[in-house]
Residue frames as a rotation matrix with the C-alpha (Angstrom) as fourth column:
MET 1
-0.748 -0.488 -0.449 94.30
0.134 0.552 -0.823 111.02
0.650 -0.676 -0.348 101.32
ARG 2
-0.699 0.557 0.449 91.27
-0.694 -0.375 -0.614 112.43
-0.174 -0.741 0.649 103.07
LEU 3
0.305 0.810 -0.501 89.12
-0.880 0.441 0.178 109.93
0.365 0.387 0.847 101.25
LEU 4
-0.234 -0.498 -0.835 91.47
0.013 0.857 -0.515 107.17
0.972 -0.131 -0.194 102.46
ALA 5
-0.965 -0.125 0.232 90.93
-0.210 -0.169 -0.963 108.45
0.160 -0.978 0.137 106.00
ALA 6
-0.209 0.967 0.146 87.19
-0.972 -0.189 -0.140 108.37
-0.108 -0.172 0.979 105.52
LEU 7
0.263 0.223 -0.939 87.36
-0.489 0.870 0.070 104.79
0.832 0.441 0.338 104.19
VAL 8
-0.618 -0.597 -0.511 89.49
0.145 0.553 -0.821 103.66
0.773 -0.581 -0.255 107.16
LEU 9
-0.863 0.353 0.362 87.15
-0.485 -0.375 -0.790 105.32
-0.144 -0.857 0.495 109.62
ALA 10
0.072 0.944 -0.321 84.15
-0.972 0.138 0.188 103.68
0.222 0.299 0.928 107.85
LEU 11
-0.286 -0.265 -0.921 85.65
-0.202 0.956 -0.213 100.25
0.937 0.125 -0.327 108.51
LEU 12
-0.966 -0.152 0.209 85.00
-0.222 0.075 -0.972 100.72
0.132 -0.986 -0.106 112.22
VAL 13
-0.411 0.894 0.177 81.22
-0.384 0.007 -0.923 100.88
-0.827 -0.447 0.341 111.86
GLY 14
-0.042 0.397 -0.917 80.87
-0.991 -0.132 -0.012 99.77
-0.125 0.908 0.399 108.29
GLY 15
0.811 0.304 -0.500 81.45
-0.415 0.901 -0.126 96.06
0.412 0.309 0.857 108.75
ASN 16
0.482 -0.740 0.470 85.00
-0.652 0.055 0.756 95.73
-0.585 -0.671 -0.456 110.08
ALA 17
0.256 -0.545 -0.799 87.88
-0.848 0.271 -0.456 93.88
0.465 0.794 -0.393 108.57
ALA 18
-0.609 -0.600 0.520 88.02
-0.791 0.512 -0.336 91.01
-0.065 -0.615 -0.786 111.00
PHE 19
0.708 0.706 0.026 85.69
-0.689 0.699 -0.191 88.38
-0.153 0.118 0.981 109.55
ALA 20
-0.094 -0.994 -0.063 88.55
-0.993 0.098 -0.063 86.04
0.069 0.057 -0.996 110.40
ALA 21
0.037 0.051 -0.998 89.50
-0.529 0.848 0.023 82.44
0.848 0.527 0.058 110.49
GLY 22
-0.825 -0.549 -0.136 89.43
-0.262 0.585 -0.767 79.41
0.501 -0.597 -0.627 112.76
LEU 23
0.014 0.914 0.406 86.10
-0.986 -0.055 0.159 77.77
0.168 -0.402 0.900 113.54
PRO 24
0.735 0.678 0.028 85.27
0.374 -0.439 0.817 76.62
0.566 -0.590 -0.576 116.11
ASP 25
0.403 -0.687 -0.604 88.79
0.741 -0.143 0.657 77.33
-0.538 -0.712 0.452 117.47
LEU 26
0.978 -0.155 -0.140 90.57
-0.203 -0.868 -0.453 80.58
-0.051 0.472 -0.880 116.66
VAL 27
0.453 -0.873 0.181 93.96
0.863 0.481 0.158 79.74
-0.225 0.085 0.971 115.17
PRO 28
-0.161 -0.618 -0.769 96.78
0.216 -0.783 0.584 82.37
-0.963 -0.072 0.260 114.58
VAL 29
0.444 0.295 0.846 96.04
0.889 -0.027 -0.458 84.44
-0.112 0.955 -0.274 111.44
SER 30
-0.283 -0.431 -0.857 97.88
0.104 -0.902 0.420 87.29
-0.953 0.030 0.300 109.73
ALA 31
0.179 0.418 0.890 96.36
0.941 0.192 -0.280 88.86
-0.287 0.888 -0.359 106.66
ARG 32
-0.630 -0.399 -0.667 97.18
0.185 -0.911 0.369 91.76
-0.754 0.109 0.647 104.44
TYR 33
0.355 0.842 0.407 94.76
0.771 -0.018 -0.636 93.69
-0.528 0.540 -0.655 102.20
ARG 34
-0.785 -0.457 0.418 95.22
0.618 -0.630 0.471 96.04
0.047 0.628 0.777 99.28
ILE 35
-0.063 0.716 -0.695 93.30
0.481 -0.589 -0.650 99.31
-0.874 -0.376 -0.308 99.73
THR 36
-0.686 -0.063 0.724 91.71
0.700 -0.328 0.634 101.02
0.198 0.942 0.270 96.73
VAL 37
-0.285 0.567 -0.772 90.01
0.405 -0.659 -0.634 104.41
-0.869 -0.494 -0.041 96.95
ASN 38
0.500 0.589 -0.635 87.74
-0.382 -0.508 -0.772 105.47
-0.777 0.629 -0.029 94.03
GLY 39
0.989 -0.049 0.139 89.44
0.140 0.612 -0.778 102.85
-0.048 0.789 0.612 91.87
ILE 40
0.419 -0.895 0.154 92.95
-0.421 -0.342 -0.840 104.11
0.804 0.288 -0.520 92.65
PRO 41
0.327 -0.380 -0.865 95.40
0.688 0.724 -0.058 102.05
0.648 -0.576 0.498 94.79
ALA 42
0.983 0.125 0.137 96.02
-0.003 -0.728 0.686 103.81
0.185 -0.675 -0.715 98.05
GLY 43
0.245 -0.970 0.007 99.67
-0.273 -0.076 -0.959 102.69
0.930 0.233 -0.284 98.26
THR 44
-0.601 -0.388 0.699 99.32
-0.779 0.088 -0.621 101.46
0.179 -0.917 -0.355 101.83
PRO 45
-0.496 0.443 -0.747 98.03
0.093 0.882 0.461 98.05
0.863 0.159 -0.479 103.00
ALA 46
0.221 0.560 0.798 95.68
-0.910 -0.177 0.376 97.10
0.352 -0.809 0.470 105.79
TYR 47
-0.703 -0.518 -0.487 96.54
-0.269 0.828 -0.492 94.29
0.658 -0.215 -0.722 108.26
VAL 48
0.523 0.790 0.320 94.38
-0.729 0.220 0.649 91.92
0.442 -0.573 0.690 110.27
ASP 49
-0.564 -0.743 -0.360 95.84
-0.395 0.626 -0.673 89.69
0.725 -0.237 -0.646 112.95
ILE 50
0.690 0.705 0.165 94.26
-0.537 0.345 0.770 87.09
0.486 -0.620 0.616 115.24
ARG 51
-0.400 -0.898 -0.185 96.48
-0.410 0.355 -0.840 85.77
0.820 -0.260 -0.511 118.10
PRO 52
0.627 0.450 -0.636 95.65
0.347 0.569 0.745 83.18
0.697 -0.688 0.201 120.78
GLN 53
0.081 -0.592 0.802 96.92
-0.634 -0.651 -0.416 84.49
0.769 -0.475 -0.428 124.16
GLY 54
-0.911 -0.384 -0.149 96.63
-0.156 0.657 -0.738 81.34
0.381 -0.649 -0.658 126.20
GLY 55
-0.670 0.741 0.035 93.52
0.331 0.341 -0.880 79.49
-0.664 -0.578 -0.474 127.43
ALA 56
0.177 0.865 0.470 90.36
0.920 0.024 -0.391 81.09
-0.350 0.502 -0.791 126.12
ARG 57
0.384 -0.024 -0.923 91.92
0.084 -0.995 0.061 84.60
-0.919 -0.101 -0.380 125.75
HIS 58
0.107 -0.321 0.941 92.53
0.983 0.177 -0.052 85.99
-0.150 0.931 0.334 122.26
GLU 59
-0.178 -0.192 -0.965 93.64
0.068 -0.981 0.182 89.22
-0.982 -0.033 0.188 120.61
ALA 60
0.298 0.271 0.915 92.39
0.943 0.066 -0.326 90.71
-0.149 0.960 -0.236 117.37
SER 61
-0.157 -0.375 -0.913 93.86
0.213 -0.916 0.340 93.72
-0.964 -0.141 0.224 115.66
PHE 62
0.529 0.260 0.808 93.30
0.847 -0.114 -0.518 95.85
-0.042 0.959 -0.281 112.59
ARG 63
0.177 -0.538 -0.824 95.74
0.279 -0.776 0.566 98.51
-0.944 -0.330 0.012 111.41
VAL 64
0.626 -0.139 0.768 96.49
0.724 -0.264 -0.638 100.86
0.291 0.954 -0.065 108.60
GLU 65
0.592 -0.461 -0.661 99.54
0.283 -0.649 0.706 103.14
-0.754 -0.605 -0.254 108.85
ASN 66
0.230 -0.688 0.689 101.58
0.926 -0.063 -0.372 105.41
0.299 0.723 0.623 106.62
ARG 67
-0.736 -0.666 -0.119 103.13
0.667 -0.684 -0.295 108.88
0.115 -0.297 0.948 106.75
PHE 68
-0.599 0.576 0.557 99.71
-0.228 -0.789 0.571 110.57
0.768 0.215 0.604 106.51
LEU 69
0.284 0.843 0.457 97.63
-0.828 -0.024 0.560 108.57
0.482 -0.537 0.692 109.03
ARG 70
-0.891 -0.432 -0.142 97.63
-0.280 0.767 -0.577 105.91
0.358 -0.474 -0.805 111.70
HIS 71
0.151 0.978 0.145 94.59
-0.904 0.077 0.420 103.73
0.399 -0.194 0.896 112.40
HIS 72
-0.821 -0.409 -0.398 94.78
-0.196 0.857 -0.477 100.93
0.536 -0.313 -0.784 114.98
GLU 73
0.371 0.861 0.348 92.12
-0.820 0.128 0.558 98.81
0.436 -0.493 0.753 116.62
LEU 74
-0.712 -0.611 -0.345 92.90
-0.325 0.722 -0.610 96.19
0.622 -0.323 -0.713 119.27
SER 75
0.336 0.910 0.243 90.50
-0.789 0.130 0.601 93.81
0.515 -0.393 0.761 121.00
HIS 76
-0.871 -0.484 -0.080 91.02
-0.375 0.762 -0.528 91.26
0.317 -0.430 -0.845 123.81
PHE 77
0.161 0.979 0.128 88.26
-0.974 0.136 0.182 88.74
0.161 -0.154 0.975 124.45
ASP 78
-0.566 -0.199 0.800 87.55
-0.396 0.917 -0.051 85.16
-0.723 -0.346 -0.598 125.53
TRP 79
-0.076 0.479 -0.875 86.43
-0.964 0.190 0.188 82.65
0.256 0.857 0.447 122.87
HIS 80
-0.814 -0.114 0.569 84.88
-0.315 0.911 -0.267 79.30
-0.488 -0.397 -0.777 123.52
ALA 81
-0.619 0.584 0.525 82.70
0.680 0.733 -0.013 77.21
-0.393 0.349 -0.851 121.19
CYS 82
-0.472 0.390 0.791 81.54
0.598 -0.517 0.612 80.26
0.648 0.762 0.011 119.16
GLN 83
0.724 0.602 -0.337 80.84
0.668 -0.491 0.559 82.32
0.171 -0.629 -0.758 122.33
VAL 84
-0.205 -0.767 0.608 82.53
0.496 -0.617 -0.611 85.68
0.844 0.177 0.507 122.73
LYS 85
0.691 0.304 -0.656 83.19
0.721 -0.360 0.592 87.51
-0.056 -0.882 -0.468 126.03
ALA 86
0.441 -0.531 0.723 84.75
0.244 -0.704 -0.667 90.93
0.864 0.470 -0.181 125.52
HIS 87
0.229 -0.476 -0.849 87.45
0.968 0.024 0.248 92.23
-0.098 -0.879 0.466 127.92
ASP 88
0.163 -0.179 -0.970 88.82
0.146 -0.968 0.203 95.46
-0.976 -0.175 -0.132 126.43
TYR 89
0.421 0.085 0.903 89.00
0.907 -0.009 -0.422 97.38
-0.027 0.996 -0.081 123.19
GLN 90
-0.041 -0.464 -0.885 91.18
0.263 -0.860 0.438 100.24
-0.964 -0.215 0.158 121.99
HIS 91
0.432 0.214 0.876 90.83
0.899 -0.030 -0.437 102.42
-0.067 0.976 -0.206 118.96
GLU 92
0.097 -0.418 -0.903 92.99
0.228 -0.874 0.429 105.28
-0.969 -0.247 0.011 117.71
PHE 93
0.471 0.038 0.881 93.09
0.878 -0.111 -0.465 107.41
0.081 0.993 -0.085 114.58
HIS 94
0.264 -0.452 -0.852 95.65
0.205 -0.837 0.508 110.15
-0.943 -0.309 -0.128 113.96
GLY 95
-0.675 -0.624 0.393 96.21
0.552 -0.073 0.831 112.12
-0.490 0.778 0.393 110.78
LEU 96
-0.648 0.348 0.678 94.89
0.574 -0.361 0.735 114.62
0.501 0.865 0.034 108.26
GLY 97
-0.669 0.324 0.669 93.54
-0.469 -0.882 -0.042 116.85
0.576 -0.342 0.742 111.00
ILE 98
0.512 0.838 -0.188 91.57
-0.426 0.438 0.792 114.02
0.746 -0.326 0.581 112.62
GLU 99
-0.728 -0.670 0.145 92.44
-0.451 0.309 -0.837 112.83
0.517 -0.675 -0.527 116.14
ARG 100
0.462 0.882 0.096 90.41
-0.719 0.309 0.623 110.08
0.520 -0.357 0.776 117.75
GLN 101
-0.652 -0.644 -0.401 91.36
-0.234 0.673 -0.701 107.83
0.721 -0.363 -0.590 120.61
SER 102
0.291 0.794 0.534 89.14
-0.900 0.037 0.435 105.70
0.326 -0.607 0.725 122.87
ALA 103
-0.820 -0.428 -0.380 89.30
-0.272 0.875 -0.400 102.61
0.504 -0.225 -0.834 125.10
ILE 104
0.319 0.937 0.142 86.51
-0.757 0.161 0.634 100.40
0.571 -0.309 0.760 126.49
THR 105
-0.880 -0.463 0.103 86.80
-0.427 0.681 -0.595 98.13
0.206 -0.568 -0.797 129.49
PHE 106
0.070 0.919 -0.388 84.11
-0.420 0.380 0.824 95.45
0.905 0.105 0.413 129.84
ASP 107
-0.816 -0.298 0.496 83.55
-0.556 0.168 -0.814 94.89
0.159 -0.940 -0.303 133.62
TRP 108
-0.314 0.722 -0.617 81.35
-0.142 0.607 0.782 91.86
0.939 0.333 -0.088 133.72
GLU 109
-0.649 0.020 -0.761 81.45
0.690 0.438 -0.577 91.58
0.321 -0.899 -0.298 137.51
ARG 110
-0.695 0.369 -0.617 79.83
0.115 -0.790 -0.602 95.08
-0.709 -0.490 0.507 137.87
ARG 111
0.006 0.650 0.760 78.00
0.933 0.269 -0.238 94.70
-0.359 0.710 -0.605 134.54
LEU 112
0.675 0.069 -0.735 79.44
-0.028 -0.992 -0.119 97.96
-0.737 0.101 -0.668 133.31
ALA 113
0.339 -0.599 0.725 81.21
0.927 0.079 -0.368 99.03
0.163 0.797 0.582 130.15
ILE 114
0.569 -0.195 -0.799 83.52
0.277 -0.869 0.410 101.93
-0.774 -0.454 -0.441 130.87
GLU 115
0.461 -0.363 0.810 84.67
0.848 -0.089 -0.523 104.02
0.262 0.927 0.267 127.89
SER 116
0.183 -0.514 -0.838 87.45
0.389 -0.745 0.542 106.62
-0.903 -0.426 0.064 128.05
ARG 117
0.085 -0.081 0.993 87.41
0.993 -0.076 -0.091 109.04
0.083 0.994 0.074 125.14
GLY 118
-0.071 -0.207 0.976 88.93
0.403 -0.901 -0.161 112.48
0.912 0.382 0.147 124.83
GLY 119
-0.898 -0.332 0.289 89.25
-0.118 -0.449 -0.885 112.91
0.424 -0.829 0.364 128.57
LYS 120
-0.131 0.934 0.333 85.60
-0.967 -0.194 0.162 111.91
0.216 -0.301 0.929 129.02
ARG 121
-0.987 -0.148 0.070 84.49
-0.163 0.928 -0.335 108.80
-0.015 -0.342 -0.940 130.93
THR 122
-0.138 0.976 -0.169 81.20
-0.932 -0.070 0.356 107.11
0.336 0.207 0.919 130.06
GLU 123
-0.871 -0.047 0.490 79.59
-0.281 0.865 -0.416 104.18
-0.404 -0.500 -0.766 131.85
LEU 124
-0.215 0.823 -0.526 77.00
-0.880 0.071 0.471 101.98
0.425 0.564 0.708 130.17
ALA 125
0.276 0.398 0.875 75.00
-0.707 0.701 -0.096 99.06
-0.651 -0.592 0.475 131.54
LEU 126
-0.546 -0.578 -0.607 76.46
-0.829 0.480 0.287 95.80
0.126 0.660 -0.741 130.25
GLU 127
0.339 0.659 0.672 74.61
-0.617 0.695 -0.371 92.67
-0.711 -0.289 0.641 129.35
PRO 128
-0.324 -0.481 0.815 75.37
0.254 0.785 0.565 89.53
-0.911 0.390 -0.132 127.40
GLY 129
0.305 0.454 0.837 75.23
0.906 0.133 -0.403 89.95
-0.295 0.881 -0.370 123.63
VAL 130
0.971 -0.096 -0.219 77.17
-0.143 -0.967 -0.209 93.25
-0.191 0.234 -0.953 123.53
PHE 131
0.470 -0.811 0.347 80.47
0.860 0.510 0.028 93.36
-0.200 0.285 0.937 121.59
ASP 132
0.061 -0.464 -0.884 83.16
-0.113 -0.883 0.455 95.70
-0.992 0.072 -0.107 120.36
GLY 133
0.539 0.290 -0.791 83.79
-0.731 -0.307 -0.610 96.49
-0.419 0.907 0.047 116.72
LEU 134
-0.359 -0.722 -0.592 86.29
-0.893 0.450 -0.008 93.71
0.272 0.525 -0.806 116.22
ASN 135
-0.937 -0.079 0.341 85.13
-0.204 0.915 -0.348 90.73
-0.284 -0.395 -0.873 118.28
MET 136
0.102 0.986 -0.130 81.59
-0.631 -0.037 -0.775 91.14
-0.769 0.161 0.619 116.90
ALA 137
0.191 -0.050 -0.980 82.92
-0.959 0.205 -0.197 89.57
0.211 0.977 -0.009 113.72
MET 138
-0.873 -0.472 0.128 83.96
-0.488 0.835 -0.255 86.39
0.014 -0.285 -0.958 115.60
LEU 139
-0.435 0.780 0.449 80.35
0.003 0.500 -0.866 85.55
-0.900 -0.375 -0.220 116.40
ALA 140
0.270 0.548 -0.792 79.21
-0.773 -0.367 -0.518 86.74
-0.574 0.752 0.324 112.94
ARG 141
-0.428 -0.516 -0.742 81.36
-0.866 0.470 0.172 84.07
0.260 0.716 -0.648 111.29
CYS 142
-0.954 0.104 0.282 79.86
-0.043 0.881 -0.471 81.30
-0.298 -0.461 -0.836 113.46
LEU 143
-0.081 0.990 -0.118 76.33
-0.155 -0.130 -0.979 82.47
-0.985 -0.061 0.164 112.67
LEU 144
0.183 0.103 -0.978 77.09
-0.952 -0.230 -0.202 82.51
-0.246 0.968 0.056 108.97
ARG 145
-0.780 -0.563 -0.273 78.65
-0.597 0.800 0.055 79.07
0.187 0.206 -0.960 109.13
ASP 146
-0.830 0.494 0.259 75.55
0.175 0.672 -0.720 77.80
-0.530 -0.552 -0.644 110.86
GLY 147
-0.498 0.637 0.589 73.22
0.863 0.297 0.409 79.09
0.086 0.712 -0.697 108.11
ALA 148
0.024 0.534 -0.845 72.16
0.536 -0.721 -0.440 82.55
-0.844 -0.443 -0.303 109.33
ARG 149
-0.139 -0.001 0.990 71.00
0.952 -0.275 0.133 84.89
0.272 0.962 0.039 106.54
LYS 150
0.497 0.245 0.832 70.34
0.015 -0.962 0.273 87.90
0.868 -0.123 -0.482 108.79
LEU 151
-0.248 -0.640 -0.727 72.62
0.876 0.172 -0.450 89.17
0.413 -0.749 0.518 111.55
ASP 152
0.558 0.414 0.719 71.38
-0.004 -0.865 0.502 91.65
0.830 -0.283 -0.481 114.17
LEU 153
0.057 -0.705 -0.707 74.22
0.903 0.339 -0.265 92.52
0.427 -0.623 0.655 116.53
THR 154
0.950 0.250 0.189 75.02
0.136 -0.871 0.473 95.20
0.283 -0.423 -0.861 119.11
ILE 155
-0.019 -0.996 -0.091 78.36
0.830 0.035 -0.556 96.92
0.557 -0.086 0.826 119.59
LEU 156
0.590 0.039 -0.806 79.61
0.565 -0.734 0.377 99.71
-0.577 -0.678 -0.455 121.84
TYR 157
-0.173 -0.608 0.775 80.81
0.951 -0.308 -0.028 102.68
0.256 0.732 0.631 119.78
ARG 158
-0.655 -0.226 0.722 81.61
0.197 -0.972 -0.126 106.24
0.730 0.059 0.681 120.79
GLY 159
-0.959 0.106 0.262 79.89
-0.282 -0.335 -0.899 106.03
-0.008 -0.936 0.351 124.17
GLU 160
-0.089 0.991 0.103 76.71
-0.901 -0.036 -0.433 104.38
-0.425 -0.132 0.896 123.15
ARG 161
-0.290 0.143 0.946 75.12
0.167 0.981 -0.097 101.09
-0.942 0.130 -0.308 122.12
LYS 162
-0.288 0.140 -0.947 74.86
-0.880 -0.429 0.204 100.75
-0.378 0.892 0.247 118.33
ASP 163
0.291 0.458 0.840 72.69
0.010 0.876 -0.482 98.07
-0.957 0.148 0.251 116.64
VAL 164
-0.472 -0.472 -0.745 74.17
-0.789 -0.151 0.596 96.83
-0.394 0.868 -0.301 113.36
HIS 165
0.410 0.759 0.506 72.23
-0.291 0.635 -0.716 94.81
-0.864 0.147 0.481 110.83
PHE 166
-0.635 -0.636 -0.439 73.62
-0.667 0.165 0.726 92.52
-0.390 0.754 -0.529 108.06
VAL 167
0.595 0.741 0.313 71.92
-0.413 0.615 -0.672 90.35
-0.690 0.270 0.672 105.46
VAL 168
-0.501 -0.670 0.548 73.34
0.161 0.550 0.819 87.73
-0.851 0.499 -0.167 103.11
THR 169
0.201 0.619 -0.759 72.51
-0.597 -0.536 -0.596 88.90
-0.776 0.573 0.262 99.59
GLY 170
0.914 0.134 -0.383 74.04
-0.395 0.508 -0.766 86.12
0.092 0.851 0.517 97.48
GLN 171
0.445 -0.804 0.393 77.19
0.254 0.535 0.806 84.27
-0.858 -0.259 0.443 96.46
GLU 172
0.935 -0.189 -0.302 79.91
-0.355 -0.441 -0.824 85.32
0.023 0.877 -0.479 94.13
LYS 173
0.541 -0.841 -0.002 83.40
0.839 0.540 -0.069 84.34
0.059 0.035 0.998 93.01
VAL 174
0.936 -0.301 -0.182 86.13
-0.247 -0.931 0.271 86.73
-0.251 -0.208 -0.945 94.17
GLU 175
0.608 -0.792 0.054 89.47
0.517 0.343 -0.785 86.92
0.603 0.505 0.618 92.44
THR 176
0.904 -0.423 0.061 92.47
-0.303 -0.535 0.788 87.68
-0.301 -0.731 -0.612 94.75
PRO 177
0.160 -0.916 -0.368 96.27
-0.909 0.009 -0.416 87.29
0.384 0.401 -0.832 94.44
LEU 178
-0.610 -0.337 0.717 95.78
-0.644 0.738 -0.201 84.08
-0.461 -0.585 -0.667 96.51
GLY 179
-0.939 0.285 0.191 93.33
0.343 0.793 0.503 82.61
-0.008 0.538 -0.843 93.98
THR 180
-0.535 0.832 0.146 89.65
-0.508 -0.454 0.732 82.68
0.675 0.318 0.666 93.26
PHE 181
-0.983 0.181 -0.017 87.25
0.107 0.500 -0.860 81.96
-0.147 -0.847 -0.511 96.12
ASP 182
-0.195 0.981 0.011 83.57
0.466 0.082 0.881 81.17
0.863 0.177 -0.473 96.29
ALA 183
-0.967 -0.217 -0.134 82.24
0.229 -0.513 -0.827 83.78
0.111 -0.831 0.545 98.75
TRP 184
0.078 0.971 -0.226 79.07
0.995 -0.061 0.081 84.78
0.065 -0.232 -0.971 100.50
VAL 185
-0.566 -0.167 0.807 78.11
0.291 -0.957 0.007 88.42
0.771 0.239 0.590 100.15
VAL 186
-0.072 0.478 -0.875 77.15
0.996 -0.010 -0.087 90.05
-0.051 -0.878 -0.476 103.45
GLU 187
-0.378 0.017 0.926 75.64
0.388 -0.905 0.175 93.55
0.841 0.425 0.335 103.24
ARG 188
-0.730 0.102 -0.676 75.12
0.625 -0.303 -0.720 96.01
-0.278 -0.948 0.157 106.03
ARG 189
0.104 0.858 0.503 71.84
0.853 -0.337 0.398 97.89
0.511 0.388 -0.767 106.15
TYR 190
-0.871 -0.364 -0.331 71.90
0.475 -0.797 -0.373 101.62
-0.128 -0.482 0.867 106.79
PRO 191
0.156 0.882 -0.444 69.13
0.572 -0.447 -0.688 104.17
-0.806 -0.146 -0.574 107.31
GLN 192
0.090 -0.152 -0.984 70.86
-0.544 -0.835 0.079 106.30
-0.834 0.528 -0.158 104.67
LYS 193
0.851 0.343 0.396 70.24
0.093 0.646 -0.758 104.93
-0.516 0.682 0.518 101.19
SER 194
0.751 -0.609 -0.254 73.48
-0.565 -0.395 -0.725 106.50
0.342 0.688 -0.641 99.83
ARG 195
-0.135 -0.849 0.511 75.68
-0.976 0.203 0.080 104.42
-0.171 -0.487 -0.856 102.17
ARG 196
0.862 0.348 -0.369 76.50
-0.422 0.896 -0.139 100.74
0.283 0.276 0.919 101.39
THR 197
-0.167 -0.921 0.353 78.90
-0.970 0.218 0.111 98.23
-0.179 -0.323 -0.929 102.86
ARG 198
0.847 0.380 -0.372 79.50
-0.469 0.863 -0.187 94.77
0.250 0.333 0.909 101.58
VAL 199
-0.111 -0.855 0.507 81.79
-0.887 0.315 0.338 92.03
-0.449 -0.412 -0.793 102.89
TRP 200
0.526 0.189 -0.829 82.72
-0.633 0.739 -0.232 88.89
0.569 0.647 0.508 100.92
VAL 201
-0.013 -0.514 0.858 83.65
-0.907 0.367 0.206 85.95
-0.421 -0.775 -0.471 103.19
ALA 202
-0.054 -0.156 -0.986 85.01
-0.770 0.635 -0.058 82.62
0.635 0.757 -0.154 101.92
PRO 203
0.828 0.430 0.360 83.85
-0.560 0.659 0.502 79.33
-0.022 -0.618 0.786 103.51
ALA 204
0.745 -0.588 -0.315 87.04
0.339 0.740 -0.580 77.68
0.575 0.326 0.751 102.23
LEU 205
-0.404 -0.864 0.301 89.06
0.143 -0.384 -0.912 80.03
0.904 -0.326 0.278 104.47
ASP 206
-0.447 0.303 -0.842 86.84
0.889 0.258 -0.379 79.43
0.102 -0.917 -0.385 107.52
TRP 207
0.594 0.799 0.097 84.68
0.794 -0.601 0.089 82.46
0.129 0.024 -0.991 106.63
PHE 208
-0.305 -0.743 -0.596 87.69
0.644 -0.621 0.446 84.78
-0.702 -0.248 0.668 106.38
MET 209
0.673 0.483 -0.561 87.04
0.013 -0.766 -0.643 88.14
-0.740 0.425 -0.521 104.67
VAL 210
-0.090 -0.679 0.729 88.44
0.874 0.297 0.384 88.16
-0.477 0.672 0.567 101.13
ARG 211
-0.618 -0.068 0.784 86.99
0.539 -0.762 0.359 91.42
0.573 0.645 0.507 99.99
PHE 212
-0.135 0.562 -0.816 85.40
0.788 -0.438 -0.432 94.54
-0.601 -0.702 -0.383 101.56
GLU 213
-0.601 0.019 0.799 83.65
0.597 -0.655 0.463 97.42
0.532 0.755 0.383 99.80
HIS 214
-0.165 0.521 -0.838 82.26
0.769 -0.463 -0.440 100.62
-0.617 -0.717 -0.324 101.35
VAL 215
-0.373 0.170 0.912 80.32
0.675 -0.625 0.392 103.32
0.637 0.762 0.118 99.46
GLU 216
-0.720 0.036 -0.694 79.99
0.562 -0.556 -0.612 106.49
-0.408 -0.830 0.380 101.50
ASN 217
0.203 0.760 -0.617 78.15
-0.119 -0.607 -0.786 108.48
-0.972 0.233 -0.033 98.85
ALA 218
0.937 0.283 0.206 77.99
0.157 0.185 -0.970 108.96
-0.313 0.941 0.129 95.07
VAL 219
0.743 -0.669 -0.001 81.59
-0.375 -0.415 -0.829 110.24
0.554 0.617 -0.559 94.90
ALA 220
-0.175 -0.808 0.563 83.35
-0.971 0.047 -0.236 108.38
0.164 -0.588 -0.792 97.66
ARG 221
0.911 0.408 -0.050 83.97
-0.398 0.906 0.143 104.63
0.104 -0.111 0.988 97.68
GLY 222
-0.100 -0.991 0.088 86.73
-0.989 0.089 -0.120 102.23
0.111 -0.099 -0.989 98.71
SER 223
0.865 0.385 -0.321 87.59
-0.367 0.923 0.116 98.56
0.341 0.017 0.940 98.89
LEU 224
-0.041 -0.841 0.540 89.94
-0.886 0.280 0.370 96.01
-0.462 -0.463 -0.756 100.39
VAL 225
0.747 0.171 -0.643 91.18
-0.489 0.797 -0.356 92.81
0.452 0.580 0.678 98.68
LEU 226
0.757 -0.453 0.471 93.06
-0.186 0.542 0.820 90.01
-0.627 -0.708 0.326 100.43
THR 227
0.618 -0.623 -0.480 96.65
-0.676 -0.109 -0.729 89.80
0.401 0.775 -0.489 99.10
ASP 228
-0.443 -0.816 -0.372 98.61
-0.354 0.540 -0.764 87.75
0.824 -0.207 -0.528 101.68
MET 229
0.578 0.679 0.453 97.58
-0.730 0.183 0.658 85.33
0.363 -0.711 0.602 104.43
THR 230
-0.685 -0.671 -0.282 99.27
-0.390 0.665 -0.637 83.15
0.615 -0.327 -0.717 107.01
LEU 231
0.365 0.916 0.169 96.76
-0.761 0.189 0.621 80.67
0.536 -0.355 0.766 108.55
ASP 232
0.937 0.010 0.350 97.78
-0.274 0.646 0.713 78.64
-0.219 -0.763 0.608 111.56
GLY 233
0.229 -0.968 0.099 101.43
-0.265 0.036 0.964 79.03
-0.937 -0.247 -0.248 110.66
LYS 234
-0.159 -0.223 0.962 100.99
0.795 0.549 0.258 78.11
-0.586 0.805 0.090 106.96
VAL 235
-0.470 -0.053 -0.881 101.58
-0.315 -0.922 0.224 80.78
-0.824 0.383 0.417 104.29
LEU 236
0.515 0.709 0.481 99.03
0.316 0.365 -0.876 80.61
-0.797 0.603 -0.036 101.51
PRO 237
-0.543 -0.765 0.347 100.80
0.590 -0.052 0.806 80.58
-0.598 0.642 0.479 98.11
LYS 238
-0.084 0.482 -0.872 99.98
-0.474 -0.789 -0.390 83.25
-0.876 0.381 0.295 95.54
VAL 239
0.572 0.315 0.757 98.65
0.512 0.584 -0.630 82.31
-0.641 0.748 0.172 92.10
LYS 240
-0.368 -0.703 0.609 100.39
0.917 -0.164 0.365 83.30
-0.157 0.692 0.705 88.90
ALA 241
-0.757 -0.007 -0.654 100.32
0.097 -0.990 -0.102 86.97
-0.647 -0.140 0.750 88.13
ALA 242
-0.919 0.378 -0.109 98.13
-0.170 -0.131 0.977 86.36
0.355 0.916 0.184 85.06
ASN 243
-0.214 0.868 -0.448 95.32
0.533 0.488 0.691 85.01
0.819 -0.091 -0.567 87.28
ALA 244
-0.645 -0.078 -0.760 95.74
0.746 -0.278 -0.605 87.40
-0.165 -0.957 0.237 90.21
ALA 245
0.521 0.852 -0.046 93.16
0.838 -0.521 -0.164 90.08
-0.164 0.047 -0.985 90.92
ARG 246
-0.444 -0.623 0.644 94.00
0.749 -0.652 -0.115 93.46
0.491 0.432 0.757 89.46
């Protein structure tokens, strides 16, 4: 279970699970993923939800929860024509001896990002082009749709600005319980050669993430595979068991 915790924490800075649907408009989305750690099913799913809140305001969330741990991320932001304006972001992780909780408020009027974490308050200068760990993926999908092969983005994470770099490394077919999808492979670049994160996004699902893989080191790796999805109120049917991803 500690490796599961490490995988879940890696999602926050490893690529995130919210390469989600609805371009150029964000429509309601609910998705569930099967988690595998070192080739063994973790027995608990991960969930991604995108919800319009009225007007330009939207909410994105990512969560994993069982009796051993609780990981929640929540982002509120404005979305218009592939432009993202962050408002607030919350992250919490509890379990297995790890306790993390933080919140960021994006004050565009004062051009400040205020983070509260562990009783500590941090203020950072705020400028356009800075995102949180979830809404970053909204812009990434638009860039991929428009042909980008390299993504250089900036997020706020643990009281500091963090530059994240992704490259498109190819295209592959991905088998899931919802069928087989042609997907683009997007890989994150790390200074450490032992770490590797790849995200498979499907153009047929408006660049929704169908698979995620993170390698922390030679003995720790995990993955997510899409198993259930409701897109704009429509439930995607599952294929026959014989054709489903194992």
